[in-house]
C-alpha positions as CSV (number, residue, x, y, z in Angstrom):
1,M,144.3,151.6,107.6
2,D,143.8,151.8,111.8
3,K,146.1,149.8,113.9
4,D,143.7,147.2,114.6
5,S,142.7,146.7,110.9
6,Q,146.4,146.7,109.7
7,A,147.2,144.0,113.2
8,V,143.7,141.8,111.6
9,S,145.3,142.0,108.3
10,E,148.7,140.7,109.1
11,H,147.2,137.9,111.0
12,L,145.0,136.7,108.0
13,N,148.1,137.3,105.5
14,R,150.4,135.3,108.1
15,A,147.2,132.4,108.2
16,L,147.2,132.4,104.6
17,A,151.3,131.8,104.4
18,E,150.8,129.3,106.7
19,S,147.9,127.1,105.9
20,G,150.1,126.5,102.6
21,L,147.1,126.9,100.5
22,S,146.1,129.5,97.6
23,Q,143.9,132.4,98.6
24,A,141.1,130.4,96.7
25,A,141.6,127.1,98.2
26,F,142.2,128.6,102.1
27,A,139.1,130.7,101.6
28,T,137.2,127.6,100.4
29,A,138.5,126.1,103.6
30,L,137.1,128.7,105.7
31,G,134.1,128.5,104.4
32,T,134.1,132.0,102.6
33,S,134.7,133.2,98.5
34,A,138.1,134.0,97.6
35,S,136.8,137.8,96.9
36,R,135.2,137.8,100.2
37,F,138.5,136.6,101.8
38,S,140.5,139.5,99.7
39,T,138.3,142.3,101.4
40,Y,139.4,140.7,104.9
41,R,143.0,141.0,104.0
42,S,142.9,144.2,102.8
43,G,141.2,145.6,105.5
44,R,138.4,146.6,103.2
45,T,136.0,144.6,105.1
46,K,136.6,143.5,109.1
47,P,135.8,139.6,109.6
48,T,134.0,137.9,112.6
49,A,136.1,137.7,115.6
50,Q,135.2,133.7,115.2
51,F,136.2,133.7,111.5
52,F,139.4,135.8,112.8
53,L,140.1,133.0,115.2
54,R,139.4,130.0,113.0
55,A,141.3,131.2,110.3
56,G,144.5,131.0,112.6
57,R,143.6,127.8,114.4
58,I,142.7,126.1,110.6
59,A,145.7,127.6,109.3
60,R,148.4,126.3,112.8
61,A,146.1,122.9,112.2
62,L,147.1,122.8,108.1
63,H,150.8,123.4,108.4
64,A,151.4,120.8,111.0
65,A,149.2,118.4,109.3
66,R,151.5,119.2,106.1
67,E,154.7,118.7,108.1
68,Y,154.0,115.6,109.4
69,R,152.4,114.2,106.6
70,I,148.9,113.9,107.1
71,M,146.1,114.3,105.1
72,T,143.5,116.8,105.9
73,A,139.9,117.2,104.5
74,P,141.5,119.2,101.6
75,A,144.6,116.9,101.0
76,T,142.0,114.1,100.5
77,A,139.9,115.9,97.9
78,T,142.5,116.9,95.7
79,A,144.5,113.1,95.8
80,I,140.4,111.5,94.9
81,R,140.5,114.4,92.2
82,E,144.3,113.6,90.9
83,A,143.7,109.5,91.1
84,R,144.8,107.5,88.0
85,D,141.5,105.4,89.1
86,E,138.8,105.2,91.3
87,E,140.8,102.1,93.2
88,W,143.6,104.7,93.8
89,A,140.7,107.5,94.3
90,W,139.2,104.4,97.4
91,R,142.4,104.2,98.8
92,M,143.2,108.1,99.0
93,L,139.8,108.0,100.4
94,L,140.2,105.9,103.3
95,Q,144.0,106.9,104.1
96,G,143.0,110.6,104.7
97,R,139.8,108.8,107.2
98,D,142.3,106.7,108.8
99,H,144.6,110.0,109.4
100,L,141.5,111.7,110.7
101,R,141.0,109.0,113.3
102,L,144.8,109.3,114.5
103,L,144.2,113.6,115.1
104,L,141.0,113.0,116.5
105,R,142.6,110.5,119.2
106,R,145.3,113.0,119.8
107,H,142.7,115.5,121.7
108,D,145.5,118.5,121.1
109,G,143.8,120.6,118.4
110,S,145.2,119.0,115.3
111,E,142.0,117.6,113.7
112,A,141.3,121.2,113.2
113,A,143.4,120.3,109.6
114,W,139.5,118.9,109.1
115,E,138.0,121.8,109.6
116,A,139.2,123.2,107.0
117,A,136.4,122.8,104.1
118,P,137.3,120.7,100.9
119,G,137.2,121.8,97.4
120,T,135.4,119.3,95.1
121,T,136.5,115.8,94.2
122,G,135.0,116.1,91.0
123,H,132.8,113.1,91.7
124,A,129.1,114.3,93.3
125,G,129.7,110.6,95.0
126,F,132.8,111.1,96.5
127,D,132.7,114.4,97.5
128,A,129.4,113.9,99.9
129,L,131.4,110.3,101.1
130,L,133.8,112.4,102.0
131,A,131.5,114.9,104.0
132,V,129.4,111.9,106.0
133,L,132.7,110.3,106.6
134,T,134.6,112.8,108.4
135,A,131.2,113.9,110.0
136,H,130.8,109.9,111.4
137,E,134.4,110.4,112.4
138,F,134.0,113.3,114.2
139,E,130.9,112.2,116.5
140,E,132.6,108.4,117.0
141,A,135.0,110.8,118.9
142,G,132.5,112.5,120.7
143,E,132.7,116.1,118.8
144,D,131.0,118.1,116.8
145,P,131.4,117.9,112.9
146,P,132.7,120.7,110.7
147,D,129.8,122.6,109.0
148,W,131.6,121.2,106.0
149,T,130.0,118.5,106.8
150,K,126.7,118.7,106.8
151,V,125.5,117.9,103.3
152,N,122.0,116.5,101.9
153,P,121.6,113.3,100.9
154,L,122.2,112.5,97.2
155,P,119.0,113.0,94.8
156,D,120.2,109.2,93.4
157,R,121.5,106.4,95.0
158,W,124.8,106.0,94.6
159,I,125.9,102.5,94.8
160,P,129.7,101.8,93.5
161,E,130.0,99.1,91.8
162,H,131.2,95.6,94.0
163,P,133.5,92.5,92.2
164,F,131.5,90.3,94.3
165,L,127.8,91.4,95.7
166,D,124.8,92.4,94.0
167,N,123.1,95.8,94.9
168,H,121.0,93.9,97.3
169,E,123.7,92.8,99.3
170,I,125.5,96.6,99.2
171,I,122.6,97.6,100.6
172,E,122.1,94.9,103.0
173,Q,125.4,95.8,104.3
174,T,125.7,99.2,104.2
175,P,125.9,101.3,107.8
176,A,123.0,103.3,108.4
177,Y,124.8,106.4,108.4
178,L,126.3,106.0,104.6
179,A,122.3,105.1,103.9
180,Q,121.4,108.0,105.4
181,A,123.4,110.0,102.8
182,N,121.9,107.9,100.0
183,I,125.1,106.3,99.5
184,F,125.9,102.5,99.5
185,I,129.0,101.0,100.2
186,P,129.2,97.3,102.7
187,A,130.9,98.2,106.3
188,R,133.6,95.7,105.3
189,D,135.0,97.7,102.4
190,L,135.1,100.5,104.5
191,V,137.6,98.9,106.9
192,T,141.8,99.3,106.8
193,A,144.3,97.6,108.2
């Protein structure tokens, strides 16, 4: 392996270690497959300069988020997937969204932790909702949303059960950015203290 390829391989290996994720999870976070990422790490395939830079930036941001106990998109998806019940899944989703808001207000690059594409939550509705909420927060902060947030609307309406509202009331009180994704949740249910 030539010196430049060796340097690229070492950088990607450091980025993987710094991310704190498995190779498969870090590959997903970077928008590639584990097997493709493996070929980059081994030097068999050369990544683009954009991929190389993104791997370092996202790894540093994931490391900092872990150090400060700030949720990231991958951590939020995992917390939702591992939630003991749906109420806890909602709490994890909103806590992750609130952590993203904190990072976006800092303007120091730490929001790159949310550029990391998450794995699945195990529920198509929560997967889409995490993407849509993330895109909305980036847009509200005047930033370009991460590529992984560009999702198609759900094929069928997702209207999570509500203790006080019927479906018509839920639809009426849903923000437009959620309705466009075929997700119906009253705006007040997205407010945290």
